C-alpha positions in Angstrom: -13.8 19.3 0.0 -10.7 18.5 -1.9 -9.2 15.0 -2.1 -6.2 14.2 0.1 -5.3 15.1 3.6 -6.7 18.1 5.3 -4.6 20.3 7.5 -6.4 18.9 10.6 -5.4 15.4 9.4 -1.7 16.1 10.2 -2.3 16.7 13.9 -4.9 13.8 14.1 -2.4 11.3 12.5 -4.6 10.6 9.5 -2.5 9.2 6.6 -5.2 8.6 4.0 -8.6 9.8 2.9 -8.8 8.0 -0.4 -7.7 4.5 -1.1 -4.6 3.3 0.8 -2.8 0.5 -1.0 -0.6 -2.0 0.9 1.5 -3.7 -1.7 3.0 -7.0 -0.5 0.7 -7.0 2.6 1.5 -10.6 3.5 -0.3 -11.5 6.8 -1.4 -7.9 7.4 1.0 -6.6 10.0 1.3 -3.3 8.3 -2.5 -3.1 7.7 -3.1 -3.4 11.4 -1.0 -0.3 11.9 -2.6 1.6 9.0 -6.2 0.8 9.6 -6.8 3.4 12.3 -5.1 6.1 10.2 -7.0 5.5 7.0 -10.4 7.2 6.5 -10.9 5.7 3.0 -10.6 2.1 1.9 -7.5 0.0 2.8 -6.7 -2.4 0.0 -4.0 -5.1 0.2 -2.2 -7.4 -2.3 0.3 -10.2 -2.0 1.6 -12.8 -4.4 0.9 -15.5 -1.8 -2.7 -16.7 -1.4 -1.6 -18.5 1.8 -0.2 -15.4 3.4 -3.5 -13.5 2.6 -5.5 -16.3 4.1 -3.4 -16.3 7.3 -3.8 -12.5 7.4 -7.6 -12.6 6.9 -7.9 -15.1 9.7 -5.5 -13.5 12.1 -6.6 -9.9 11.5 -10.2 -10.0 10.2 -11.7 -6.8 9.0 -8.4 -4.9 8.7 -8.5 -4.7 4.9 -11.6 -3.7 2.8 -10.2 -5.9 0.1 -7.4 -8.4 -0.4 -6.1 -9.6 -3.8 -3.7 -12.3 -4.7 -1.7 -10.3 -7.3 1.7 -9.1 -8.4 2.3 -5.6 -6.9 2.9 -3.8 -10.2 -0.2 -5.3 -11.8 -2.3 -4.5 -8.6 -1.2 -0.9 -8.8 -1.8 -0.7 -12.6 -5.3 -1.9 -12.1 -6.2 1.0 -9.8 -8.0 4.0 -11.4 -5.5 6.8 -12.0 -5.4 9.2 -9.0 -7.6 7.1 -6.8 -5.1 6.6 -4.0 -3.3 8.9 -1.7 -1.1 6.3 0.1 1.0 3.4 -1.3 2.9 1.3 1.3 5.4 -1.3 0.3 6.9 -2.8 3.5 9.9 -5.1 2.7 8.9 -5.4 -1.0 11.6 -3.5 -2.8 14.5 -6.0 -2.0 12.6 -8.7 -3.9 12.2 -6.7 -7.1 14.6 -6.9 -10.0 13.9 -3.3 -10.9 12.0 -0.5 -9.1 11.1 1.3 -12.4 7.8 -0.5 -13.0 6.7 -0.4 -9.4 7.4 3.3 -9.0 5.7 4.2 -12.3 2.6 2.2 -11.3 2.5 3.7 -7.9 2.8 7.2 -9.4 -0.1 6.6 -11.7 -2.3 5.3 -8.9 -1.6 8.2 -6.6 -3.6 11.4 -6.5 -1.7 14.5 -7.3 -2.4 16.3 -4.1 -1.2 15.1 -0.7 -0.1 11.7 -2.0 2.6 9.5 -0.4 4.7 6.5 -1.2 6.2 4.7 1.8 8.7 2.0 1.4 10.3 0.1 4.3 13.3 -2.2 3.7 14.7 -4.3 6.5 16.8 -6.6 4.3 18.7 -4.3 2.0 21.8 -6.4 2.3 20.2 -8.8 -0.2 18.9 -6.2 -2.5 20.4 -5.2 -5.9 18.8 -2.2 -7.6 19.2 -1.6 -11.3 
């Protein structure tokens, strides 16, 4: 079978068959939503070790792995093409520039059936270069 989503995945709501990466996962609220739709591993990272600890306690077993790391460095550490989903919920407004984040996400994503999802609820504070 080929990597990435299968046609049956669309109707079943499957978002990921490879590694799904939750960048800036915080306490794991997005991970709770993603877990049931990911058939591969769900990996999360956040700058705050305290947020990760709260998430691990509040939502145990949601993530296969949690890492205290900068989002760009986390993505750069992934093997090229090993992921088919990168989620960044409310992360972009805190970045000085999107260039490095998008380049690192592109490198981590598989070429077939890959997605980058970004949610921004506080764009009024954002300034994109």
